[in-house]
C-alpha positions, 0 to 999 in steps of 0.5 A, a space after each residue: 117354818 119358824 115354829 119347825 126351826 125352834 122345835 128343831 133346835 130345841 129337840 136337837 140340843 136336848 137329844 144331844 145333851 142326853 146322848 152325852 150323858 148316856 146311861 139310863 137317860 139315853 136308854 130310857 129315851 130311846 125305849 120311849 121313842 120306840 114305843 111311840 114309834 110302834 104306836 104310830 106304826 100300828 096306828 098307820 096300819 089301822 090297828 088299835 094300840 090295845 088290840 092283842 096283835 098290837 100288844 104282841 108287837 109292843 112285847 117284841 119291841 120291849 124284848 129288843 130295847 129293854 136292858 134285860 142283861 143289866 137286870 140280870 135277866 137271860 131271855 131266849 135267843 133273838 131268832 127263838 123270840 121272833 119265831 115265838 112272836 110270829 107263831 102267837 101273831 099267826 095264832 091270833 088270826 085263827 082265834 079271831 077268825 081272821 078278823 086279824 088276817 095273816 097279813 095283819 099279823 105280818 105287819 106287826 111282826 115287821 113293825 116289832 123287828 124294824 122299830 125294836 131292833 133299830 132302836 136297840 142298835 142305837 142303844 148298843 152302840 152308845 153302850 160300847 165300853 170304849 168310846 161309845 160316845 165316839 161311834 154314836 156321834 160318828 154315825 149320827 153325824 154322818 146321818 145328819 150331814 147327809 140330810 142337811 147336804 141332801 136338802 141344801 144341795 137339792 134346793 140349789 142345783 137339784 133338777 133330776 128327780 131321784 124317785 118321783 113316785 115315792 118322794 117327788 121333792 128329792 133329786 139325784 144331785 141332792 142325794 149326791 151332795 148328801 153323800 158328799 157331805 157325809 163323807 166329809 163329816 166322816 173324814 173329820 172324825 177320822 182326822 180328829 181321832 186317828 187312833 180310833 178310826 182310819 180315813 179309809 174305814 171313816 169314808 166307808 161309814 160315811 158312804 154307808 150311813 148316807 146311802 142307807 139313811 136316804 134308803 130309810 128316808 124313802 122307805 118311810 116316804 113310800 109307806 106314808 104314800 100307800 097309807 095316804 098320810 103326811 106324817 106318821 105323828 105329831 110329836 114335834 110341831 112341824 117335824 111329824 112323829 117318831 118314825 118321821 124323824 128317826 126313819 134314817 137312824 133305825 136303818 143305819 145303826 143296825 146296818 152298821 153293826 151287822 156289817 161290823 163297821 162298828 164293833 160291840 
């Protein structure tokens, strides 16, 4: 527990500092996390990181997260690239005579979108010309508040299991507590910067971030249970891997962009 706490404080402080710095530092960190996250994902699925299907998956992740436009490179649309990636992955199943199955090809495609677009959304929000740092910390603040609220409320009064077949320690009381704390943090952001966000919009972001974040956590819990593993990796002692720590982030940020609760 002590190691987990020390690692969490150091990693959290470093991440916040890099987020404040923004620019190439923040983008570079998230690119690195995305690459490590996909490595964890491919390993969870029993795919060698250097297998052609995994390499295509890495390519899909890099398509999403690399700052191509800032380098003056114009790539095809996202739909075009996703289709090409799907085609190439399915072609590998033919070339390998089903040693790479169609199911395996689909898993690599899913992982590249899930992880690549998830981290790309975080980069996009921080890169917003006006107040990108504000919107980034609002989203992270609500996610972290939900995690903390769910943990402590669940520990204090949690009795009714939320989804025992997937995550036996989570409770409905904890989930509600997480939503409440997320809403409180969102309102604080609105009160501190009323010129940037109304209380009503802040409340919507707070509940979306909390609910979607908890689903992101459950998604990874469900996947790990199917694969029979405790952690996706061992990047941070006591905290597991990238996908363990970022499972909520890569769901919440894309959803906030797609619903236009945060505008680029």
